[in-house]
Rosetta silent file (secondary structure, phi, psi, omega in degrees, C-alpha in Angstrom):
SEQUENCE: MKYLVNVLLLLLIIPCQAEKQPGINPFPNFDSMWDYQNPKETEKKFKEILPMLKDSPESTYDAGYHAELLTQIARTQGMQGKFEEAHKTLDQVYSMLTANLKTAKIRYLLERGRVYNSSGNSLKSRTFFLEAWNFVMDNLLDIYAIDAAHMMGIVEVPEKQLEWSLKALEVTERTDDKRAKGWLGSLYNNIGWTYHDSGEYEQALELFQKGLEWRKTRNNEQATRIAKWNVGRCLRSLKKNDEALQIQNELLQEFEEKQIEQDGYVFEELAELYLIKNNQSEAKKYFKLAYEYLSKDEWLEANEPDRIKRLKKLGE
SCORE:     score description
SCORE:     0.000 S_00000001
   1 L     0.000   -9.216 -174.404  -18.189   -7.125   -4.978 S_00000001
   2 H   -54.027  -46.599 -178.561  -18.972   -3.667   -6.345 S_00000001
   3 H   -59.635  -48.011 -179.532  -22.273   -3.343   -4.443 S_00000001
   4 H   -61.088  -43.431 -179.845  -20.677   -4.431   -1.169 S_00000001
   5 H   -58.483  -48.525 -177.994  -17.714   -2.122   -1.720 S_00000001
   6 H   -62.152  -43.465 -179.347  -19.907    0.918   -2.295 S_00000001
   7 H   -64.047  -48.760 -176.779  -22.078    0.250    0.746 S_00000001
   8 H   -63.377  -43.648 -176.070  -19.181   -0.421    3.116 S_00000001
   9 H   -73.736  -29.782  174.753  -17.115    2.535    2.036 S_00000001
  10 H   -63.876  -30.793  179.453  -20.018    4.946    2.164 S_00000001
  11 L   -73.683  -14.803 -176.102  -20.434    3.987    5.789 S_00000001
  12 L   -93.115   -1.643 -179.893  -16.823    4.940    6.445 S_00000001
  13 L   -64.080  135.752  178.068  -17.220    8.583    5.429 S_00000001
  14 L   -68.291  126.014 -178.309  -16.382   10.969    8.254 S_00000001
  15 L   -67.619  152.153  175.976  -19.638   12.685    9.294 S_00000001
  16 L   -73.280  153.821  178.979  -20.014   16.446    9.015 S_00000001
  17 L   -95.103  145.476  179.512  -20.018   18.462   12.194 S_00000001
  18 L   -64.040  147.264 -179.578  -22.999   20.526   13.281 S_00000001
  19 L   -63.030  131.702 -178.747  -22.759   24.264   12.715 S_00000001
  20 L   -91.198  126.734  176.714  -21.371   26.026   15.782 S_00000001
  21 L   -95.801  160.785  179.428  -23.237   29.059   17.025 S_00000001
  22 L   -57.187  145.818  179.589  -21.644   31.764   19.192 S_00000001
  23 L    93.661 -174.447 -177.403  -21.263   30.826   22.837 S_00000001
  24 L   -91.572  127.685  178.185  -20.997   27.445   24.512 S_00000001
  25 L   -95.718  112.712 -175.876  -23.076   24.612   23.078 S_00000001
  26 L   -85.754    2.013 -173.113  -24.058   22.284   25.961 S_00000001
  27 L   -94.429  158.079 -177.048  -25.625   19.665   23.710 S_00000001
  28 L   -64.691  153.326  173.274  -24.094   16.370   22.478 S_00000001
  29 L   -80.054   93.041 -173.080  -22.213   16.118   19.187 S_00000001
  30 H   -65.703  -27.693  178.960  -24.892   14.106   17.414 S_00000001
  31 H   -61.248  -33.567  179.722  -22.727   13.541   14.319 S_00000001
  32 H   -76.389   -8.527 -178.491  -20.365   11.431   16.400 S_00000001
  33 H   -93.627   -1.440 -177.090  -23.335    9.326   17.541 S_00000001
  34 L   -64.801  133.214  167.278  -24.173    8.054   14.031 S_00000001
  35 L  -125.890   96.604 -173.904  -24.331    4.300   13.461 S_00000001
  36 L   -66.520  -17.647  177.823  -25.063    3.991    9.745 S_00000001
  37 L   -87.199   -6.599 -179.829  -25.593    0.270   10.061 S_00000001
  38 L  -140.936   71.436 -177.397  -28.342    0.805   12.644 S_00000001
  39 H   -64.225  -29.037  179.159  -30.467    3.827   11.673 S_00000001
  40 H   -63.543  -47.191  179.412  -33.310    2.775   13.963 S_00000001
  41 H   -68.054  -35.890  178.618  -31.126    2.940   17.064 S_00000001
  42 H   -64.798  -41.714  176.695  -29.503    6.144   15.815 S_00000001
  43 H   -58.144  -42.945  179.915  -32.924    7.760   15.404 S_00000001
  44 H   -60.606  -45.206 -179.804  -33.743    6.815   18.991 S_00000001
  45 H   -63.553  -42.709 -179.182  -30.517    8.381   20.283 S_00000001
  46 H   -63.830  -41.457 -177.549  -31.062   11.561   18.282 S_00000001
  47 H   -68.507  -23.013  177.010  -34.641   11.948   19.509 S_00000001
  48 L   -68.403  -17.412  178.826  -33.450   11.671   23.099 S_00000001
  49 L   -80.961  -27.142 -173.580  -31.681   15.007   22.587 S_00000001
  50 H   -56.447  -44.100  177.666  -34.867   16.839   21.577 S_00000001
  51 H   -60.854  -31.054  177.703  -36.287   17.240   25.120 S_00000001
  52 H   -63.085  -39.594  178.615  -32.975   18.771   26.166 S_00000001
  53 H   -68.406  -42.639 -178.409  -33.440   21.449   23.497 S_00000001
  54 H   -61.847  -38.337 -175.561  -37.066   22.030   24.417 S_00000001
  55 L   -91.604   -1.353 -175.868  -36.245   22.504   28.099 S_00000001
  56 L   -76.500  146.974  177.155  -33.091   24.554   27.579 S_00000001
  57 L   -67.839  158.851 -176.943  -33.050   28.233   28.567 S_00000001
  58 L   -57.570  -30.444 -176.447  -33.042   30.807   25.801 S_00000001
  59 L   -69.539  -23.060 -179.011  -29.406   31.619   26.498 S_00000001
  60 L  -110.817  -11.157 -179.970  -28.246   28.137   25.533 S_00000001
  61 L   -63.252  135.685 -176.455  -30.810   27.212   22.871 S_00000001
  62 L  -124.484  103.293 -175.986  -29.138   26.759   19.473 S_00000001
  63 H   -64.249  -38.403  179.345  -31.515   26.984   16.504 S_00000001
  64 H   -64.259  -44.980  177.458  -28.875   25.856   14.016 S_00000001
  65 H   -58.984  -45.548 -178.590  -28.023   22.817   16.093 S_00000001
  66 H   -59.816  -47.722 -178.683  -31.732   21.984   16.451 S_00000001
  67 H   -64.651  -42.062 -179.873  -32.373   22.240   12.700 S_00000001
  68 H   -66.713  -38.831  176.616  -29.294   20.186   11.812 S_00000001
  69 H   -59.367  -43.391  179.891  -30.230   17.508   14.330 S_00000001
  70 H   -63.989  -35.259  177.259  -33.658   17.220   12.712 S_00000001
  71 H   -61.793  -35.880 -179.159  -32.057   16.779    9.268 S_00000001
  72 H   -78.283  -29.162  171.642  -30.170   13.785   10.616 S_00000001
  73 H   -63.686  -42.754  176.918  -33.287   12.365   12.250 S_00000001
  74 H   -60.831  -37.602  179.341  -34.905   12.609    8.820 S_00000001
  75 H   -64.497  -41.769  178.014  -31.937   10.777    7.351 S_00000001
  76 H   -63.071  -37.214 -179.482  -32.360    7.895    9.799 S_00000001
  77 H   -68.330  -41.336  177.415  -36.047    7.741    8.914 S_00000001
  78 H   -63.106  -38.530  179.679  -35.326    7.681    5.201 S_00000001
  79 H   -66.884  -22.138  177.513  -32.796    4.876    5.671 S_00000001
  80 L   -91.381   -1.343 -178.489  -35.549    2.871    7.396 S_00000001
  81 L    83.178   10.943  179.154  -37.969    3.455    4.524 S_00000001
  82 L   -91.882   69.322 -169.500  -40.148    5.799    6.583 S_00000001
  83 H   -69.216  -41.945  179.576  -40.278    8.331    3.784 S_00000001
  84 H   -62.810  -41.854  178.617  -43.472   10.185    4.726 S_00000001
  85 H   -64.971  -40.211  178.951  -42.222   10.624    8.269 S_00000001
  86 H   -62.406  -42.520  179.276  -38.844   11.819    7.001 S_00000001
  87 H   -65.128  -36.713  177.610  -40.489   14.456    4.809 S_00000001
  88 H   -64.233  -40.406  177.278  -42.565   15.683    7.758 S_00000001
  89 H   -62.471  -42.123  179.845  -39.396   16.055    9.814 S_00000001
  90 H   -70.520  -29.857  173.398  -37.783   18.010    6.985 S_00000001
  91 H   -60.463  -38.128  178.744  -40.886   20.207    6.695 S_00000001
  92 H   -65.339  -41.400  177.550  -40.225   21.171   10.294 S_00000001
  93 H   -61.681  -45.795 -177.760  -36.616   22.020    9.433 S_00000001
  94 H   -56.770  -38.863 -179.335  -37.714   24.136    6.470 S_00000001
  95 H   -69.853  -17.617 -178.049  -39.959   26.206    8.727 S_00000001
  96 H   -92.921  -16.113 -171.476  -36.988   26.915   11.017 S_00000001
  97 L   -67.160  137.584  174.254  -34.520   28.088    8.364 S_00000001
  98 L  -131.445  169.455 -174.050  -33.262   31.658    8.416 S_00000001
  99 L   -60.043  -30.263 -176.317  -30.638   33.433    6.319 S_00000001
 100 L   -86.839   -7.308 -179.702  -27.868   32.922    8.875 S_00000001
 101 L   -93.464   66.242 -173.907  -28.396   29.144    9.238 S_00000001
 102 H   -67.172  -43.716 -178.783  -26.337   28.254    6.185 S_00000001
 103 H   -67.786  -37.660  177.160  -25.174   24.827    7.316 S_00000001
 104 H   -62.662  -38.658 -179.922  -28.676   23.877    8.393 S_00000001
 105 H   -65.136  -45.986 -178.011  -29.961   24.873    4.957 S_00000001
 106 H   -64.990  -37.590  178.980  -27.405   22.804    3.070 S_00000001
 107 H   -69.680  -32.979  174.614  -28.049   19.791    5.283 S_00000001
 108 H   -62.430  -48.160 -178.783  -31.779   20.244    4.735 S_00000001
 109 H   -61.529  -43.435 -179.405  -31.308   20.245    0.948 S_00000001
 110 H   -63.908  -44.349 -176.696  -29.066   17.181    1.035 S_00000001
 111 H   -74.434  -33.428  174.587  -31.385   15.154    3.241 S_00000001
 112 H   -62.395  -43.681  178.034  -34.517   16.134    1.324 S_00000001
 113 H   -62.727  -40.642 -179.085  -32.762   14.962   -1.813 S_00000001
 114 H   -65.582  -38.802  179.201  -31.667   11.714   -0.176 S_00000001
 115 H   -64.509  -44.467  177.321  -35.198   10.922    0.978 S_00000001
 116 H   -61.206  -43.099 -178.637  -36.567   11.472   -2.517 S_00000001
 117 H   -64.853  -43.697 -178.906  -33.789    9.361   -4.027 S_00000001
 118 H   -64.916  -28.398 -179.249  -34.257    6.526   -1.527 S_00000001
 119 L   -89.327    5.296  174.151  -37.988    6.476   -2.244 S_00000001
 120 L    96.047    6.795 -179.256  -37.346    6.091   -5.973 S_00000001
 121 L  -107.273   72.458 -176.677  -37.828    9.682   -7.145 S_00000001
 122 H   -68.048  -29.576  179.150  -34.352   10.439   -8.460 S_00000001
 123 H   -64.297  -44.690  177.694  -35.651   13.221  -10.732 S_00000001
 124 H   -66.734  -39.945 -178.730  -37.039   15.132   -7.746 S_00000001
 125 H   -63.266  -34.530 -179.348  -33.929   14.434   -5.688 S_00000001
 126 H   -57.923  -38.452  179.598  -31.743   15.922   -8.424 S_00000001
 127 H   -57.496  -43.538 -177.645  -33.425   19.312   -7.918 S_00000001
 128 H   -74.871  -39.273  179.183  -32.381   19.401   -4.270 S_00000001
 129 H   -66.398  -38.289  178.907  -28.856   18.079   -4.815 S_00000001
 130 H   -67.485  -40.652  176.275  -28.248   20.632   -7.578 S_00000001
 131 H   -63.118  -39.130  177.970  -29.542   23.445   -5.366 S_00000001
 132 H   -61.722  -44.029  179.852  -27.278   22.164   -2.594 S_00000001
 133 H   -61.124  -48.197 -179.210  -24.273   22.235   -4.937 S_00000001
 134 H   -63.153  -36.718 -179.903  -24.990   25.791   -6.094 S_00000001
 135 H   -66.774  -44.710 -178.103  -25.512   26.940   -2.504 S_00000001
 136 H   -71.003  -29.382  176.640  -22.226   25.513   -1.221 S_00000001
 137 H   -64.696  -33.508  178.469  -20.322   26.949   -4.173 S_00000001
 138 H   -77.348  -22.678 -173.030  -21.536   30.390   -3.112 S_00000001
 139 H  -116.982    6.470  172.632  -20.706   29.786    0.545 S_00000001
 140 L    54.314   52.357  177.814  -17.437   27.799    0.341 S_00000001
 141 L  -110.175   84.104 -169.717  -18.529   24.798    2.428 S_00000001
 142 H   -54.013  -46.713 -172.700  -16.215   22.130    1.033 S_00000001
 143 H   -63.313  -32.230  178.645  -17.444   19.125    2.967 S_00000001
 144 H   -83.354  -27.456  174.393  -21.009   19.695    1.808 S_00000001
 145 H   -62.394  -41.405  179.299  -19.903   20.496   -1.743 S_00000001
 146 H   -63.599  -45.152  179.628  -18.356   17.037   -1.885 S_00000001
 147 H   -60.680  -45.308 -178.517  -21.531   15.437   -0.556 S_00000001
 148 H   -63.790  -45.820  179.893  -23.698   17.321   -3.072 S_00000001
 149 H   -65.383  -38.433  177.892  -21.475   16.465   -6.042 S_00000001
 150 H   -60.661  -45.208  179.912  -21.271   12.854   -4.897 S_00000001
 151 H   -69.166  -35.059  174.303  -25.057   12.589   -4.769 S_00000001
 152 H   -62.283  -35.669  177.436  -25.378   14.273   -8.173 S_00000001
 153 H   -66.381  -19.987  178.760  -23.039   11.589   -9.465 S_00000001
 154 H   -87.743  -40.432 -171.040  -25.521    9.001   -8.228 S_00000001
 155 H   -95.455  -15.114 -179.077  -28.780   10.505   -9.526 S_00000001
 156 L   -68.689  164.897  173.323  -27.638   12.049  -12.823 S_00000001
 157 L   -62.813  149.796 -173.019  -28.037   10.338  -16.185 S_00000001
 158 H   -49.672  -39.256 -175.730  -25.132    7.899  -16.790 S_00000001
 159 H   -70.254  -12.456  179.109  -23.267   10.164  -19.215 S_00000001
 160 H  -110.047   -6.099 -175.866  -23.028   12.903  -16.555 S_00000001
 161 H   -63.525  -44.270 -178.086  -22.325   10.804  -13.465 S_00000001
 162 H   -63.552  -39.711  179.225  -18.568   10.680  -13.921 S_00000001
 163 H   -56.074  -43.582 -178.861  -18.395   14.452  -14.412 S_00000001
 164 H   -71.983  -39.224  178.395  -20.007   15.023  -11.015 S_00000001
 165 H   -63.025  -38.150  178.621  -17.923   12.400   -9.264 S_00000001
 166 H   -68.882  -32.286  174.379  -14.765   14.026  -10.617 S_00000001
 167 H   -62.949  -43.096  178.889  -15.991   17.406   -9.304 S_00000001
 168 H   -62.161  -42.154 -179.511  -16.365   15.838   -5.874 S_00000001
 169 H   -65.716  -40.205  179.464  -12.866   14.361   -6.100 S_00000001
 170 H   -59.900  -45.747  179.173  -11.370   17.689   -7.186 S_00000001
 171 H   -63.517  -42.152 -176.563  -12.833   19.480   -4.160 S_00000001
 172 H   -66.174  -40.164 -177.797  -11.733   16.675   -1.829 S_00000001
 173 H   -72.534  -28.278 -177.363   -8.137   16.579   -3.055 S_00000001
 174 H   -93.808  -17.176 -173.584   -7.648   20.349   -2.808 S_00000001
 175 L   -70.091  152.272  173.550   -9.483   21.037    0.471 S_00000001
 176 L   -97.391   -1.008 -179.093   -7.707   21.721    3.749 S_00000001
 177 L   -77.065  111.661 -177.197  -10.712   20.437    5.699 S_00000001
 178 L   -61.966  -34.364  178.541   -9.584   17.236    7.404 S_00000001
 179 L   -64.935  -41.234 -179.630  -13.170   16.053    7.778 S_00000001
 180 H   -64.127  -31.895  179.028  -13.762   16.479    4.046 S_00000001
 181 H   -60.730  -20.645  178.698  -10.680   14.383    3.325 S_00000001
 182 H   -63.458  -12.905  177.608  -12.630   11.464    4.776 S_00000001
 183 H   -79.091  -17.627 -169.690  -14.465   11.246    1.440 S_00000001
 184 H   -55.683  -45.692 -177.791  -11.337   10.289   -0.520 S_00000001
 185 H   -58.827  -45.763  179.795  -11.587    6.535   -0.019 S_00000001
 186 H   -63.947  -42.333 -177.655  -15.195    6.394   -1.181 S_00000001
 187 H   -68.461  -43.223  176.467  -14.562    8.628   -4.177 S_00000001
 188 H   -58.121  -41.646  179.842  -11.501    6.711   -5.348 S_00000001
 189 H   -63.992  -54.293 -173.016  -13.566    3.542   -5.055 S_00000001
 190 H   -66.904  -41.573  178.782  -16.701    4.782   -6.799 S_00000001
 191 H   -68.606  -37.407  176.017  -14.949    6.610   -9.635 S_00000001
 192 H   -57.616  -43.741  179.452  -12.676    3.618  -10.117 S_00000001
 193 H   -69.414  -31.965  176.455  -15.712    1.403  -10.591 S_00000001
 194 H   -63.070  -46.086  176.154  -17.273    3.894  -13.004 S_00000001
 195 H   -62.219  -43.729 -177.891  -14.165    3.702  -15.168 S_00000001
 196 H   -61.303  -44.619 -177.640  -14.032   -0.078  -14.796 S_00000001
 197 H   -66.680  -22.669  177.868  -17.668   -0.544  -15.834 S_00000001
 198 L   -93.980    5.444  176.924  -17.041    1.522  -18.956 S_00000001
 199 L    83.438    7.895  179.202  -14.027   -0.619  -19.865 S_00000001
 200 L   -92.534   75.125 -168.354  -11.440    2.060  -19.056 S_00000001
 201 H   -71.311  -34.099  179.284   -9.331   -0.299  -16.971 S_00000001
 202 H   -64.453  -43.746  177.945   -6.095    1.717  -16.851 S_00000001
 203 H   -64.772  -38.617  178.655   -7.922    4.739  -15.434 S_00000001
 204 H   -62.616  -44.856 -178.858   -9.754    2.452  -13.020 S_00000001
 205 H   -61.496  -40.473  179.074   -6.517    0.898  -11.808 S_00000001
 206 H   -59.196  -44.278  179.673   -5.009    4.335  -11.174 S_00000001
 207 H   -68.331  -41.663  179.721   -7.975    5.283   -8.969 S_00000001
 208 H   -64.019  -38.494  178.640   -8.009    1.920   -7.166 S_00000001
 209 H   -67.625  -39.504  175.320   -4.287    2.192   -6.435 S_00000001
 210 H   -61.399  -41.626  179.091   -4.764    5.710   -5.073 S_00000001
 211 H   -61.895  -40.502  179.663   -7.579    4.363   -2.939 S_00000001
 212 H   -65.664  -45.926  179.878   -5.391    1.582   -1.582 S_00000001
 213 H   -61.995  -39.222  178.806   -2.537    3.937   -0.701 S_00000001
 214 H   -66.408  -42.779 -179.244   -4.964    6.297    1.016 S_00000001
 215 H   -63.051  -31.856  179.825   -6.575    3.469    2.971 S_00000001
 216 H   -64.877  -21.648  179.726   -3.165    2.348    4.206 S_00000001
 217 L   -87.222   -4.993 -178.923   -2.848    5.677    5.986 S_00000001
 218 L  -106.485  159.749 -177.416   -6.097    5.085    7.882 S_00000001
 219 L   -96.369   66.323  179.612   -6.715    2.771   10.787 S_00000001
 220 L  -148.581   96.953 -175.398   -9.239    0.480    9.123 S_00000001
 221 H   -65.948  -37.132 -179.139   -8.040   -2.947    8.039 S_00000001
 222 H   -62.238  -46.589  179.521  -11.349   -3.985    6.503 S_00000001
 223 H   -63.698  -35.965  178.255  -11.474   -0.946    4.204 S_00000001
 224 H   -65.441  -39.862  178.185   -7.834   -1.530    3.233 S_00000001
 225 H   -65.232  -39.595  178.100   -8.611   -5.125    2.270 S_00000001
 226 H   -62.514  -43.961  179.681  -11.541   -3.988    0.135 S_00000001
 227 H   -63.398  -38.029  178.319   -9.315   -1.439   -1.619 S_00000001
 228 H   -67.173  -40.296  177.809   -6.684   -4.108   -2.223 S_00000001
 229 H   -59.979  -41.125  178.013   -9.325   -6.457   -3.637 S_00000001
 230 H   -55.098  -46.402 -179.794  -10.337   -3.689   -6.065 S_00000001
 231 H   -60.042  -46.675 -179.682   -6.774   -3.498   -7.384 S_00000001
 232 H   -61.496  -42.723 -179.942   -6.635   -7.254   -7.834 S_00000001
 233 H   -62.680  -40.932 -179.133   -9.983   -7.358   -9.626 S_00000001
 234 H   -68.328  -35.559  177.499   -8.910   -4.600  -12.005 S_00000001
 235 H   -62.117  -35.733  176.355   -5.636   -6.358  -12.754 S_00000001
 236 H   -64.442  -40.774  178.113   -7.645   -9.367  -13.929 S_00000001
 237 H   -63.236  -29.514  177.520   -9.588   -7.107  -16.298 S_00000001
 238 L   -85.627    4.233  179.871   -6.231   -5.892  -17.614 S_00000001
 239 L    64.268   24.423  173.870   -5.222   -9.550  -18.108 S_00000001
 240 L   -95.684   69.596 -167.055   -2.379   -9.159  -15.592 S_00000001
 241 H   -70.806  -33.787  179.338   -3.411  -12.435  -14.073 S_00000001
 242 H   -65.467  -42.684  178.428   -0.222  -13.328  -12.188 S_00000001
 243 H   -65.882  -40.701  179.213   -0.283   -9.996  -10.333 S_00000001
 244 H   -63.327  -42.002 -179.723   -3.991  -10.373   -9.676 S_00000001
 245 H   -64.680  -39.094  178.827   -3.506  -13.892   -8.318 S_00000001
 246 H   -61.053  -43.225 -179.395   -0.747  -12.727   -6.000 S_00000001
 247 H   -64.500  -46.384 -179.140   -3.012  -10.065   -4.497 S_00000001
 248 H   -65.062  -36.305  177.110   -5.940  -12.432   -3.930 S_00000001
 249 H   -68.966  -34.951  175.760   -3.643  -15.029   -2.352 S_00000001
 250 H   -63.400  -40.577  177.512   -2.206  -12.345   -0.063 S_00000001
 251 H   -65.059  -43.313  178.970   -5.737  -11.507    1.038 S_00000001
 252 H   -60.600  -42.882  179.363   -6.519  -15.175    1.596 S_00000001
 253 H   -63.848  -39.000  178.894   -3.361  -15.564    3.672 S_00000001
 254 H   -63.937  -42.472  177.196   -4.275  -12.515    5.743 S_00000001
 255 H   -58.182  -42.934 -176.730   -7.709  -13.967    6.502 S_00000001
 256 H   -71.207  -45.080 -177.568   -6.112  -17.204    7.641 S_00000001
 257 H   -66.063  -38.104 -178.008   -3.295  -15.658    9.686 S_00000001
 258 L   -93.112    2.205  179.095   -5.573  -13.194   11.477 S_00000001
 259 L    53.746   45.513  176.748   -8.367  -15.762   11.796 S_00000001
 260 L   -92.926  148.678  177.843  -10.808  -13.428   10.077 S_00000001
 261 L   -58.053  133.742 -175.976  -13.985  -14.777    8.525 S_00000001
 262 L   -64.062  158.490 -174.430  -13.285  -15.755    4.935 S_00000001
 263 L  -114.780  120.245 -179.576  -14.510  -13.617    2.043 S_00000001
 264 H   -62.920  -29.088 -179.926  -16.575  -15.147   -0.750 S_00000001
 265 H   -70.688  -34.248  175.122  -15.477  -12.440   -3.179 S_00000001
 266 H   -66.813  -43.429  176.838  -11.836  -13.395   -2.711 S_00000001
 267 H   -58.818  -42.667 -179.080  -12.757  -17.037   -3.340 S_00000001
 268 H   -62.166  -43.682  178.902  -14.617  -15.999   -6.476 S_00000001
 269 H   -64.216  -42.842  177.532  -11.614  -14.080   -7.822 S_00000001
 270 H   -59.644  -42.504  179.422   -9.271  -16.967   -7.087 S_00000001
 271 H   -61.418  -46.203 -178.771  -11.651  -19.305   -8.914 S_00000001
 272 H   -63.765  -39.283 -179.218  -11.825  -17.046  -11.973 S_00000001
 273 H   -69.318  -41.161  177.263   -8.061  -16.662  -12.090 S_00000001
 274 H   -68.327  -31.496  176.150   -7.395  -20.373  -11.780 S_00000001
 275 H   -65.278  -42.728  176.751   -9.974  -21.008  -14.489 S_00000001
 276 H   -59.939  -38.655 -179.295   -8.113  -18.615  -16.792 S_00000001
 277 L   -81.160    2.163  178.284   -4.906  -20.492  -15.989 S_00000001
 278 L    63.293   30.165  174.813   -6.665  -23.766  -16.796 S_00000001
 279 L   -97.061   86.031 -170.421   -6.067  -25.121  -13.291 S_00000001
 280 H   -63.568  -39.173 -176.518   -9.376  -26.958  -13.097 S_00000001
 281 H   -66.247  -44.401  178.940   -8.950  -28.508   -9.653 S_00000001
 282 H   -69.036  -39.195  178.909   -8.116  -25.212   -7.917 S_00000001
 283 H   -60.570  -46.384 -179.080  -10.815  -23.384   -9.872 S_00000001
 284 H   -61.779  -42.557 -179.579  -13.441  -25.924   -8.843 S_00000001
 285 H   -59.298  -45.812 -176.266  -12.372  -25.738   -5.193 S_00000001
 286 H   -78.639  -29.339  173.277  -12.700  -21.972   -5.049 S_00000001
 287 H   -63.251  -39.858  178.930  -15.927  -21.822   -7.064 S_00000001
 288 H   -63.440  -44.083  178.767  -17.415  -24.181   -4.507 S_00000001
 289 H   -66.798  -39.482  179.126  -16.221  -22.010   -1.631 S_00000001
 290 H   -61.986  -43.282  178.889  -17.419  -18.852   -3.387 S_00000001
 291 H   -63.615  -41.386 -178.836  -20.874  -20.349   -3.825 S_00000001
 292 H   -57.113  -39.637 -177.501  -20.956  -21.443   -0.177 S_00000001
 293 H   -87.985  -46.978 -172.143  -20.389  -17.868    0.984 S_00000001
 294 H   -77.568  -21.496  177.212  -21.991  -15.708   -1.705 S_00000001
 295 L   -67.884  -13.831  177.854  -25.205  -17.724   -2.004 S_00000001
 296 L   -88.337   -5.706 -179.304  -26.008  -16.394    1.472 S_00000001
 297 L   -83.187  108.996 -175.322  -25.866  -12.818    0.190 S_00000001
 298 H   -62.208  -36.761 -179.661  -29.514  -11.777   -0.223 S_00000001
 299 H   -65.528  -45.262  179.013  -28.674   -8.866   -2.501 S_00000001
 300 H   -63.461  -41.912  179.115  -26.683  -11.047   -4.891 S_00000001
 301 H   -59.249  -39.656 -176.775  -29.376  -13.718   -4.879 S_00000001
 302 H   -79.885  -34.994 -171.972  -32.004  -11.136   -5.798 S_00000001
 303 H  -105.480  -23.371  179.421  -30.002   -9.081   -8.295 S_00000001
 304 L  -134.507   59.411 -177.835  -27.454  -11.472   -9.799 S_00000001
 305 H   -62.153  -34.515 -179.782  -29.047  -14.950   -9.699 S_00000001
 306 H   -65.496  -34.645  177.731  -27.168  -16.095  -12.829 S_00000001
 307 H   -64.121  -43.840  178.919  -23.865  -15.285  -11.144 S_00000001
 308 H   -65.308  -41.598  178.943  -24.796  -17.447   -8.164 S_00000001
 309 H   -62.354  -39.540  179.717  -25.941  -20.285  -10.446 S_00000001
 310 H   -64.337  -43.049  178.455  -22.650  -20.129  -12.332 S_00000001
 311 H   -59.113  -43.180  179.881  -20.659  -20.400   -9.114 S_00000001
 312 H   -63.267  -45.624 -178.045  -22.657  -23.431   -8.114 S_00000001
 313 H   -63.688  -44.711 -177.581  -22.289  -25.140  -11.476 S_00000001
 314 H   -75.177  -15.110  177.699  -18.538  -24.583  -11.752 S_00000001
 315 L   -92.522   -3.632 -178.766  -18.029  -25.753   -8.174 S_00000001
 316 L   -82.788    0.000    0.000  -19.744  -29.123   -8.703 S_00000001
């Protein structure tokens, strides 16, 4: 479930707000218009704002807003795999930057780095993310510092990834910026998985539990269920199987009571736990259900075919 968890929680991050220039800004808050699951439609919405800027009188034109909007258009293009187009958009932003457009500059650096990373050039992207980090440290822009450190944690060599993720978490936990606090769930999740993958299960559990408690304070049941699943999965790694089984059964009960579509990852965990307990009939039942749901996951089929085959075999 790690891949799914990371994708879903990254989509839940509170977007940054465009830099406010003196005077009244008559243009839409484009950050609130983001739909990370539909970058094509988001690009269309963002581009509909551009004529408004072009036709606006000099007294209301906002260069910072314009540059920041273009960085987000580039982000939508990168998410669609239109990398050359995204770089051209960012070239336009670069030509607009001035010393006083600090937020536009940091957003330019972050999005240039993201486009390079998405196109497979993580070495090039690192240059931009590191510059972004150094820039925000000089200018005390917490929400962008978190983003930069988070991205460094993705593109760095494995032995340095945790260091950067912990920097992002440190900034997030100490900041007074409510928007920046929106990163906490993702960071608890991602750092927890980093610890888990390195076999440091106690540290992972601590982060997953923090993530669950934080999610409970937010109005997002899906994210809370994912955080709870993380705790249960980690408990299995710690061989606390009874506690892990209780959590997965609670999730299963919630799906049934609220008539929510069932989750193949919960079925998979139940199957593994019953297998450990040598309850062959229950294990077989849940392996079969896990295969039924997870075999439809294109990412798992492409990246973890042996896992899917195992589910099928143990469910027969």
